[in-house]
C-alpha positions as CSV (number, residue, x, y, z in Angstrom):
1,M,-2.5,60.1,-89.1
2,K,-5.7,60.2,-91.2
3,K,-7.5,57.9,-88.8
4,I,-6.5,60.2,-85.9
5,Y,-7.8,63.2,-87.8
6,S,-11.0,61.4,-88.6
7,C,-11.6,60.4,-85.0
8,A,-10.9,63.9,-83.8
9,L,-13.3,65.3,-86.4
10,S,-16.0,62.8,-85.3
11,L,-15.5,63.7,-81.7
12,F,-15.8,67.4,-82.5
13,F,-19.2,66.9,-84.2
14,I,-20.4,64.7,-81.3
15,L,-19.5,67.4,-78.8
16,L,-21.1,70.0,-81.1
17,T,-24.3,68.0,-81.2
18,I,-24.3,67.6,-77.4
19,A,-23.7,71.3,-77.0
20,A,-26.6,72.0,-79.3
21,K,-28.9,69.7,-77.4
22,S,-27.9,71.3,-74.1
23,Q,-29.3,74.6,-75.5
24,E,-32.7,73.1,-76.0
25,N,-35.3,74.8,-73.7
26,T,-32.5,77.0,-72.3
27,L,-33.9,80.5,-71.5
28,P,-32.2,83.3,-73.4
29,K,-31.5,86.7,-72.0
30,G,-34.6,88.4,-70.7
31,N,-37.0,89.1,-67.8
32,Y,-39.5,86.3,-67.2
33,I,-42.7,86.3,-65.2
34,V,-42.3,82.9,-63.5
35,V,-45.2,81.0,-61.8
36,A,-43.4,77.7,-60.9
37,A,-39.9,76.3,-60.6
38,F,-38.6,72.7,-60.9
39,F,-35.3,71.0,-60.4
40,S,-33.1,70.4,-63.4
41,N,-34.0,66.7,-63.4
42,Q,-37.7,67.5,-63.4
43,K,-38.1,68.8,-67.0
44,D,-41.1,66.5,-67.6
45,Y,-42.9,68.0,-64.5
46,A,-42.4,71.5,-65.9
47,E,-43.7,70.4,-69.3
48,R,-46.8,68.8,-67.8
49,Y,-47.6,71.8,-65.6
50,S,-47.1,74.2,-68.6
51,T,-49.4,72.0,-70.7
52,K,-52.0,71.9,-68.0
53,L,-52.0,75.7,-67.7
54,N,-52.3,76.0,-71.5
55,E,-55.2,73.6,-71.6
56,S,-57.0,75.9,-69.1
57,G,-56.7,78.8,-71.6
58,L,-53.4,80.4,-70.6
59,H,-50.4,80.8,-72.8
60,T,-47.3,79.6,-71.0
61,S,-43.9,78.1,-71.8
62,Y,-41.0,76.7,-69.8
63,G,-37.2,76.7,-70.0
64,L,-34.0,76.0,-68.2
65,D,-32.1,78.6,-66.2
66,E,-28.6,77.2,-66.7
67,A,-27.0,79.4,-63.9
68,R,-29.3,78.1,-61.2
69,K,-30.2,74.7,-62.7
70,F,-34.0,75.2,-62.5
71,Y,-36.7,74.8,-65.0
72,Y,-39.1,77.7,-64.9
73,V,-42.7,77.8,-66.1
74,Y,-43.4,81.3,-67.2
75,L,-46.3,83.4,-68.5
76,D,-44.4,85.9,-70.5
77,Q,-40.9,87.4,-71.2
78,Y,-40.0,91.0,-71.6
79,P,-36.8,92.7,-72.8
80,D,-37.5,95.6,-70.4
81,F,-37.1,95.0,-66.7
82,K,-39.5,97.7,-65.5
83,E,-42.3,96.5,-67.8
84,S,-41.9,92.9,-66.6
85,V,-42.3,94.0,-63.0
86,E,-45.4,96.1,-63.8
87,Q,-46.9,93.1,-65.6
88,M,-46.0,90.7,-62.8
89,L,-47.8,92.9,-60.3
90,K,-50.9,93.0,-62.4
91,I,-50.9,89.2,-62.6
92,R,-50.6,89.0,-58.8
93,E,-53.6,91.4,-58.4
94,E,-55.7,89.1,-60.7
95,G,-55.4,86.5,-58.0
96,K,-54.6,83.3,-59.9
97,F,-50.8,83.6,-59.4
98,V,-50.4,85.6,-56.3
99,E,-46.8,84.5,-55.8
100,A,-45.6,85.0,-59.4
101,W,-42.1,86.6,-59.6
102,V,-39.7,88.1,-62.1
103,R,-36.6,86.1,-63.0
104,V,-33.8,88.0,-64.7
105,I,-31.7,85.9,-67.1
106,K,-28.4,87.4,-68.1
107,V,-26.4,85.6,-70.8
108,G,-22.7,85.2,-69.8
109,A,-23.1,86.7,-66.3
110,Q,-23.5,85.3,-62.8
111,H,-27.2,85.3,-61.8
112,T,-28.5,86.6,-58.5
113,D,-31.3,85.1,-56.5
114,P,-34.9,85.9,-57.8
115,I,-36.5,88.4,-57.9
116,F,-34.1,90.6,-59.7
117,S,-30.4,91.7,-59.7
118,E,-29.5,94.5,-57.4
119,K,-27.4,96.0,-60.1
120,E,-29.9,96.1,-63.0
121,P,-28.1,98.6,-65.2
122,T,-30.9,100.5,-66.9
123,Q,-34.1,100.2,-64.8
124,T,-35.5,102.5,-62.3
125,V,-38.3,101.6,-59.9
126,T,-39.9,104.3,-57.7
127,A,-41.6,103.9,-54.4
128,K,-45.0,104.9,-56.0
129,Q,-45.1,101.5,-57.7
130,N,-46.6,98.4,-56.2
131,P,-44.0,96.6,-54.0
132,V,-41.9,93.8,-55.3
133,V,-41.4,90.7,-53.2
134,T,-38.8,88.0,-53.5
135,P,-40.1,84.5,-52.7
136,K,-37.3,83.6,-50.3
137,T,-36.9,86.7,-48.1
138,A,-39.1,89.4,-46.6
139,E,-36.2,92.0,-46.4
140,P,-36.4,95.1,-48.5
141,V,-34.6,95.1,-51.8
142,K,-32.5,98.2,-52.5
143,V,-31.7,99.2,-56.0
144,E,-28.2,100.7,-56.2
145,P,-27.7,104.1,-57.8
146,V,-26.7,103.8,-61.4
147,K,-25.4,106.2,-64.0
148,T,-26.7,106.7,-67.5
149,E,-25.1,108.7,-70.3
150,E,-26.8,111.1,-72.6
151,P,-26.4,110.5,-76.3
152,K,-23.1,111.8,-77.5
153,E,-23.3,115.2,-79.2
154,E,-20.6,117.6,-80.5
155,E,-19.9,118.6,-76.9
156,V,-19.6,115.8,-74.4
157,K,-21.6,116.8,-71.3
158,P,-21.2,115.1,-67.9
159,A,-23.8,112.4,-67.4
160,P,-26.4,113.2,-64.7
161,Q,-26.7,110.7,-61.9
162,I,-30.1,109.0,-61.5
163,V,-30.8,107.7,-58.0
164,T,-33.6,105.2,-57.5
165,E,-35.7,105.1,-54.4
166,V,-35.8,102.1,-52.0
167,V,-38.7,99.7,-52.8
168,E,-40.1,98.3,-49.6
169,N,-41.4,94.7,-49.9
170,P,-44.8,93.9,-48.4
171,K,-44.9,91.5,-45.5
172,A,-44.2,88.1,-46.9
173,K,-46.0,85.0,-45.7
174,P,-43.9,83.1,-43.2
175,V,-41.7,80.3,-44.5
176,Y,-41.9,77.4,-42.1
177,I,-38.8,75.4,-41.4
178,P,-39.3,72.5,-41.7
179,Q,-42.1,72.6,-44.3
180,T,-44.7,69.9,-43.3
181,L,-48.2,69.1,-44.4
182,N,-49.4,71.1,-41.4
183,N,-48.2,74.3,-43.1
184,T,-47.8,73.4,-46.7
185,Q,-50.3,72.5,-49.4
186,V,-50.0,69.7,-51.8
187,F,-50.8,69.2,-55.5
188,L,-51.9,65.7,-56.3
189,S,-50.9,65.2,-59.9
190,L,-52.8,62.5,-61.7
191,Y,-51.5,61.7,-65.2
192,N,-51.1,59.0,-67.7
193,A,-47.5,57.8,-67.4
194,Q,-47.5,56.8,-71.1
195,N,-48.3,60.2,-72.6
196,N,-48.4,62.6,-69.7
197,Q,-52.1,63.4,-70.2
198,V,-53.7,64.9,-67.2
199,L,-56.4,62.6,-65.7
200,D,-59.6,63.3,-63.9
201,G,-59.9,61.3,-60.7
202,E,-59.9,61.2,-56.9
203,V,-57.4,60.3,-54.2
204,E,-58.3,58.4,-51.1
205,V,-56.6,59.7,-48.0
206,I,-56.0,56.9,-45.4
207,D,-54.7,56.9,-41.9
208,T,-51.9,54.3,-42.3
209,E,-51.5,53.5,-38.6
210,R,-55.2,52.8,-38.1
211,S,-56.0,51.6,-41.6
212,R,-59.0,53.8,-41.9
213,L,-60.3,56.1,-44.7
214,I,-60.2,59.7,-43.6
215,T,-61.5,61.4,-46.7
216,K,-61.5,61.5,-50.5
217,V,-60.2,64.5,-52.4
218,K,-60.1,65.6,-56.1
219,G,-56.9,65.2,-58.0
220,N,-55.0,67.9,-59.8
221,T,-55.9,70.6,-57.3
222,Y,-54.0,72.5,-54.5
223,L,-55.3,71.4,-51.1
224,S,-54.3,70.8,-47.5
225,L,-54.2,67.1,-46.4
226,P,-55.8,66.2,-43.1
227,N,-53.8,65.5,-40.0
228,P,-54.2,61.8,-39.1
229,G,-53.6,62.6,-35.4
230,T,-51.3,59.6,-34.9
231,K,-47.9,59.2,-33.5
232,S,-46.3,58.3,-36.8
233,G,-48.2,60.9,-38.8
234,Q,-48.1,58.5,-41.8
235,L,-50.7,58.9,-44.6
236,T,-51.4,56.5,-47.5
237,L,-52.8,58.0,-50.7
238,I,-54.6,55.8,-53.2
239,S,-55.6,57.1,-56.7
240,T,-59.0,56.2,-58.2
241,V,-59.2,57.0,-61.9
242,F,-61.4,55.0,-64.2
243,G,-59.5,52.8,-66.7
244,F,-56.3,53.0,-64.8
245,R,-54.7,50.9,-62.1
246,K,-54.8,52.2,-58.6
247,E,-51.5,53.5,-57.3
248,Q,-50.7,53.7,-53.6
249,L,-48.2,56.3,-52.3
250,D,-47.1,57.2,-48.8
251,I,-46.3,60.6,-47.3
252,N,-45.6,61.7,-43.7
253,Y,-47.6,64.5,-42.2
254,K,-44.9,65.5,-39.7
255,N,-41.6,64.9,-41.5
256,T,-42.6,65.6,-45.1
257,E,-39.3,67.1,-46.2
258,A,-37.7,63.7,-45.8
259,D,-40.2,62.2,-48.3
260,T,-38.7,64.4,-51.0
261,L,-36.0,61.7,-51.4
262,K,-38.8,59.5,-52.8
263,P,-39.3,59.8,-56.6
264,H,-43.0,60.7,-56.3
265,V,-42.6,63.7,-53.9
266,A,-41.1,67.0,-54.7
267,L,-41.1,70.3,-52.8
268,V,-41.8,73.0,-55.4
269,G,-41.6,76.5,-53.9
270,N,-44.5,76.7,-51.4
271,Y,-46.2,73.4,-52.1
272,Y,-45.5,69.7,-52.3
273,M,-46.1,67.9,-55.7
274,I,-47.2,64.3,-55.3
275,N,-47.0,62.5,-58.7
276,F,-49.3,59.6,-59.6
277,G,-48.0,58.3,-62.9
278,L,-50.8,55.9,-63.7
279,S,-50.9,52.9,-66.1
280,R,-53.9,51.5,-68.0
281,I,-55.7,48.5,-66.7
282,H,-54.7,45.1,-68.1
283,K,-56.0,41.6,-68.4
284,G,-57.6,40.5,-65.1
285,D,-58.0,44.1,-63.8
286,I,-61.4,45.5,-62.9
287,S,-62.4,49.2,-62.9
288,T,-65.8,50.5,-61.8
289,L,-68.0,52.9,-63.6
290,Y,-69.1,54.7,-60.5
291,N,-70.1,57.8,-62.5
292,V,-72.5,56.0,-64.8
293,Y,-76.0,56.5,-63.3
294,F,-79.4,55.0,-64.1
295,Y,-83.0,56.1,-63.6
296,N,-84.7,54.4,-60.8
297,D,-85.8,50.8,-61.7
298,A,-84.5,51.5,-65.3
299,A,-81.9,50.2,-67.6
300,I,-81.6,53.7,-69.0
301,M,-78.7,56.0,-68.2
302,L,-78.8,59.6,-66.8
303,P,-77.2,62.2,-69.1
304,D,-74.5,62.8,-66.5
305,S,-73.1,59.3,-67.4
306,K,-71.8,60.5,-70.8
307,Y,-68.4,61.7,-69.5
308,Q,-67.3,58.4,-68.0
309,L,-68.8,56.5,-70.9
310,N,-66.5,58.5,-73.2
311,S,-63.5,57.4,-70.9
312,L,-64.5,53.8,-71.5
313,L,-64.8,54.4,-75.2
314,Q,-61.4,56.0,-75.2
315,L,-59.9,52.9,-73.5
316,M,-61.5,50.6,-76.0
317,N,-60.2,52.7,-78.9
318,E,-56.7,52.9,-77.5
319,K,-56.5,49.1,-77.3
320,P,-58.3,47.7,-80.4
321,T,-57.7,44.1,-79.3
322,M,-59.0,44.5,-75.8
323,K,-62.1,42.5,-74.8
324,I,-64.2,43.3,-71.7
325,T,-67.0,42.0,-69.6
326,L,-69.5,44.4,-68.1
327,H,-70.7,43.2,-64.6
328,G,-74.0,44.7,-63.4
329,H,-74.8,45.0,-59.7
330,T,-77.8,46.2,-57.7
331,N,-78.6,47.2,-54.1
332,G,-80.5,44.1,-52.9
333,N,-82.2,41.1,-54.5
334,G,-85.8,42.1,-54.6
335,R,-88.2,41.8,-57.6
336,G,-89.9,44.8,-59.1
337,K,-90.6,46.7,-62.3
338,I,-87.9,47.2,-64.9
339,I,-88.0,50.0,-67.4
340,Y,-86.3,49.1,-70.7
341,M,-85.3,51.4,-73.7
342,G,-88.0,51.7,-76.4
343,P,-87.7,51.6,-80.2
344,S,-86.3,55.2,-80.3
345,H,-83.2,53.8,-78.7
346,D,-82.5,56.8,-76.5
347,F,-79.9,55.8,-74.0
348,F,-80.3,58.8,-71.8
349,A,-84.0,59.7,-71.5
350,L,-87.3,58.1,-70.4
351,T,-89.0,58.5,-73.7
352,K,-92.7,57.8,-74.3
353,D,-91.9,54.5,-76.0
354,V,-90.1,52.9,-73.0
355,K,-91.2,49.3,-72.1
356,T,-92.1,48.4,-68.5
357,E,-91.9,44.8,-67.3
358,T,-91.5,42.9,-64.0
359,G,-88.2,41.1,-63.2
360,S,-85.6,40.2,-60.7
361,A,-82.6,42.3,-59.4
362,K,-80.3,40.0,-61.4
363,E,-82.3,40.8,-64.6
364,L,-82.2,44.5,-63.9
365,S,-78.4,44.4,-63.3
366,E,-77.9,42.5,-66.6
367,A,-80.1,44.9,-68.5
368,R,-78.1,47.9,-67.2
369,A,-74.8,46.2,-68.3
370,E,-76.4,45.5,-71.6
371,V,-77.5,49.1,-72.3
372,I,-73.8,50.1,-71.8
373,R,-72.8,47.4,-74.3
374,E,-75.3,48.7,-76.8
375,W,-74.0,52.2,-76.4
376,L,-70.5,51.0,-77.1
377,L,-71.7,49.2,-80.2
378,A,-73.4,52.3,-81.4
379,Q,-70.1,54.1,-81.2
380,G,-68.4,51.5,-83.5
381,I,-67.1,48.9,-81.0
382,S,-67.3,45.4,-82.3
383,D,-69.9,43.2,-80.5
384,S,-67.3,40.4,-80.1
385,R,-65.3,42.7,-77.8
386,V,-68.0,43.2,-75.1
387,S,-69.9,40.7,-73.0
388,V,-72.3,41.2,-70.1
389,K,-73.1,39.5,-66.8
390,G,-75.7,40.4,-64.2
391,W,-75.1,39.7,-60.5
392,G,-78.1,41.4,-58.8
393,G,-77.3,42.1,-55.2
394,S,-75.1,39.1,-54.6
395,R,-71.9,41.2,-54.6
396,M,-72.8,44.3,-52.7
397,I,-69.9,46.3,-51.3
398,H,-72.0,48.1,-48.6
399,D,-74.9,47.1,-46.5
400,K,-78.1,47.8,-48.4
401,N,-79.4,50.1,-45.7
402,S,-76.1,52.1,-45.1
403,V,-75.5,55.7,-46.2
404,H,-73.3,54.3,-49.0
405,A,-75.8,51.8,-50.3
406,R,-76.2,53.6,-53.6
407,K,-72.6,52.6,-54.4
408,N,-73.9,49.0,-54.7
409,I,-75.6,50.1,-57.9
410,R,-72.7,50.0,-60.3
411,V,-71.3,48.4,-63.4
412,D,-67.7,46.9,-63.3
413,V,-65.5,46.7,-66.3
414,E,-63.3,43.6,-66.3
415,V,-60.5,43.2,-68.9
416,V,-60.7,39.6,-70.1
417,D,-58.3,39.8,-73.0
418,E,-55.8,42.2,-74.5
């Protein structure tokens, strides 16, 4: 009998723990100014989006609406419904969140569809206010007449009836069915799959059917993808982020809703989120420092190179046992002058003490790889972890006379050991 009682008690505490955990991130009663919604199995997406907004200077949070099974990212929460609507309209007017809405959370009651309950018991909204729009319908929202009671006095007086006026919604943007890339923007989310850190990078947009590059676009922005103009409508997206492996994802321009069955595509309100969860490069991988630039004929870097150099330094610090080889490349194999750093050891300026010599393209490419190595050593990286090799123009990726010839001038980072 004692064993049965003990088991029952243990089960009770387990259920209590599960119940407590289920309350984590659950939104309490209130009126929330919501800017994004995610399915209940996309908590990490809500967290990442909230974090990204906070990094941009905003103050947001997120939580679960248990009734509708959505995670909402919200800017603020108000106990008063009327105040929440007024603040939401101000936020819309500011232009950053033109489709923000108010979500009413009622503890222990059935929820209605956003934007607010038609039977909100204590709020009145007059026609003089700015209109309120629900994301899913353009029909006007009518607020039912409600009764309020005066405070009880010695004599109980009949309560006056307060009738609210009809609030007409503005004309909503049309919702296309089905939603395709022709009428719906995308958000290309580039992030470190290990720690959810947002990453700066680009995405190549490729016509899958013709195997040709259409364009390159910046990651972590809202944008419209181009129409490949093919029968299949298939697009291939390839991420390019320094220090991370490329990831290739596919999406269909014409039948995009079907792609939401894939783990990397989600329809979030009025845009598609395409998730690139990226992994760091490993032994044998090569990543190019395309954003490290050099002065003409010089093994001295331009100041704009500092950002990507810091990305390389971060990679080396994250993996203290990693060893790399820096491969220098030039556009062509001619000989000419080479400008080297002077005794002042300024990596980012043509100082008065620079040294000018004559040398080959191979020598220039090696000197450029060497100056990056010296910069890493100056930041505390052990010299045994970095080696260099110059290739001159023997491994050009574009014709030296093409419009893309400048991309031949580059330094590749190869991971040789972890």
